[in-house]
N, C-alpha and C positions, 0 to 999 in steps of 0.2 A: 161168260164175262166178255164184254166187248170194250176192252181198254187197249189203247195203243201206247206202249211205253217208248221212251227214248232208247237208244242202243244201250244194252247192259254193259257194253265195254267202257262206258263213261265211268262206271263204278270201280273199275280197276285202278283208277287214279287215287281213290280214297285210301287213307292210311289207317283210320280207326272205324270199326264197325260196332255201333252201340246197339245191343240187342235187348228188347223187352223180354220178359220171361213168360209169364202166364199167357197162354193163347198164341204165343209166337214160337217158342222153342219147346214148350211142353204144355200139357193140360193136367193140372193136379200133379199126380205122380207118374204120369205117362209121358215119357220123352218122345219127341218126334225124331226118328232115326235120321231123316234127311237134314234136320237142323244140326245134329252132331256131325254129319258128313260135311256140310257146308262150312262149319266152324273149323273143322280139321283142314279143309282145303284152304281157307283164308289164312290160317296160321302157317301152313306150309308155304304159302306164297309171300310171307313176310308181313301180313297185315296184323294190326293190333286189335284185340277184342276187349269189349267192356260189356258186362251184364248189368243193366240198370232196370230196376223195377220200382214202380210207384207203391207196391205192396210193402208197407212198413210194419206189417204185423209180425214179421220175422226179422231177426238180426242178420247182418252180413255173414256171421259165423254159421248160422243155420242154412243160409243160401249156399255157402261154400260147401257144406256137407251134402246138401241136396243135389247140387249140380255135379259134384263128384260122384255121388251114388248113381245119378242118372246117366253118367257117361260123358260129361262135357269137359272134364279135366281142367277146371278153372284154377287160377291162382288167387290168393287173397286180394291182391291189388286189382283184380279184374271185376270186383263186385262193388256196386254202390246202390243205395236205396234212397227213397224220398225222405226216410227218417234221418239218414246221414246229412242231407241237405238242410233239413229243418234244424237239426242240432247245431250244425255249423253256423247257420244264420243267427240262432239265439246266442251262441257263444261270442260271435263277432259283434253283433249289433245290439243285443239285449242282455248283456252279462249281469249276473247277480239278481235277476228278476225271479220272483216266486212263480212257479209253474204248476198248474193243475193239468194232468195229462189223462185223456181218455184213449187208452190204447192197451195192447196186450201186455202180458208180463214181460215178454221178450223186449218190447219197445221200452217199457219202463226201465229195465235193466240197462239198455243201451244209453238212455238219458243219464242214469245214475253213474254209469261208468265214464261218461263224458264230463262229469263234474256238475251236472245240472240237478239241483235239489227239487224234489217233487212234493207237492202238498197231498194230504190224505183226503181232503174234502170236508174235514171238520173245521177248518180255519174260516174266519169271517170273510176274508177277501183274498184275491189272487191278482198278481200283475198280469199273468198270461194264462190263457187256456189254449191247449193244443188238443185237437181231436184227430183220430186216425182210423184206420181199418181195425176194428176191435171185435174179435170173435168171442170175447168175454164181456161184451157190453151188457150193462144193466140199466134199469130206469134210474137207479140211484146215481150212477155216474153221469147220466144225461142231466139230471136235476142239478147236481153240483155244478156242472159246466155252465148251464144256463144261468144259475144264480150268480156265479162269479162274473159272467159277461154282463148281466144286467147291472152288476155293481161296479162296472167300469173296466173289467179286465180286457186286455187286447186279445183278439181271437185269431189263432193260427190253425191251419189244417195241413197235414203232411202231403195230401194229394187229393185231387178232385174226382177220381174214378167212382162212378156210381155202382158198377157191378164188377165182381171178380169172377172170371171164368173158372170152372172146375170140370172134372170128368162127368159130373151129374147135372151140369147146367150152371146158371149164374146165381151168385149169392150177393147180398147187399155189401157194398164196399164203403170206403171213407166218405165219398161224396154224398151217399145216402144218409150217413150219420150227420154230416155237417148240414144237410138240408133240414133235418129235424131241428137242430140247434138254431139255425137261421129262422125257421118258421116260428119258433118259440120266442126268440129274442129280437128278431128284426136285424141282426148283425150278420153280415157276410164275412167269412174269414179271409185272411191273407193265405193263399194256397202256395204250396211248394211242390217239388217233384216236377214231372212233365205236365204241362208244356211251358213252364216258367223259366225266365232267363237265368235265375239263380242256379238252376240245374246245369244249363249249358256252361255258365261261368265256372262252376265247380269241376265239371268234366274237363274243360280246357286246362284248369289249374293242376288237377291231379295227374293228367295224362301227358301234358305238354304239347298237345296237338291243337292247331287252330281250327276254327269252325269249318273253314272250307276243306279241311282234310278229313272230315268225319261224315258219317251218315247214321241216321236213326232208323231202326227196323222194328215194326210193331204191328199190333192188330187193332188199335183204337185210333179213330180220326182225331178226337178232341184232346188226346194226350200225346201219343207216339208220333202222329203226323203233324199235329199243331206245333209241337216243340221245334220241329225242323222248319216249317213254313214261317213261323213267327220269329225265328232267330237266325235265319240265313244258313241253315244246314239241310243237306239233301235228306229226303224222307222216303222210306220204302214201306208200303202197306202190304201186309199179308192177310188173307181172308180165312185164316185158320182159327180165329178167335171171335171177338165180339162183333166186328164190322162185317156186314153182309153186302153183296154186290149192289143191292137196291139203295143202300145208304150213300153210295158215291154220287148218285144223281142229285141229291139235295145237300151235299157237303158245301159249306161256304168256302170262299177262296182261301182263307187262312187255315183250312183243314184239308186241302186238296193235295194228295200225295204226288210226288215226282214219279214214282214207280208203283205199280200194283201187280202182285203175284198171288195166285191161289194159295200158295204156301212157300216156304223157303226151299222146297224141292225144286220148283221151277227156276228160282233164282240161281241155285247151285248148278242146274243144268245149263243155264245160259252163260254163267261166268266160267265154268270149268268143263263144259261139254261132257257131263257125266253119263249122258244117255245117247 
């Protein structure tokens, strides 16, 4: 990798470090020990931590349990997902609308617990269709979603990621599912999560930090890096997940990271001289 970073000391002025999860601090159920070490060092130096994932297939409660089990010692307030952002948007801007959701049972429960009623698919029409990363996806669900959208429902998607990294390689993610729906209906959804401004606004609101006080760390150019570049936040790319070194050469300006590291291990070494 032939990338020249600015001095890492610049990052010491940041107050909030927003970490992607899959591909950045772990792969599947395998944590990166150096990610645990970096986060421990950041906390010890007085920095705030936020774990933000576009993967809305699991609820924040499940991520709290997983991150605890993997050794990251999170608090409840340190976890947000694209599902949280989508739910908050619907509650604030589209209250009372009927919603058909293509998502996991965990996401369905999160919507219901937030006071959003969900349709079964047997109804004639819907006001909103929301699709997400759905490992319980069926053709029936896709058909209902497309039918409602053709009937005039507004189309939302929790996040645009095409693939989800796992220990065994990549699996289709939310963006792949919405691509199917768009191909059938001709309607492109309004996306949430990274890289969209609603996510930055919500992080600022819940943490109390300004954009210039934070940085995003992740493994995807079009989400983790783009959210920084498009919203005035420092972005740090790690090559431990989806993005490969060759991808950087063709990255557009709005997806070019401020810093690039092979993994969080190298960032930890430069910030805290651990080696």
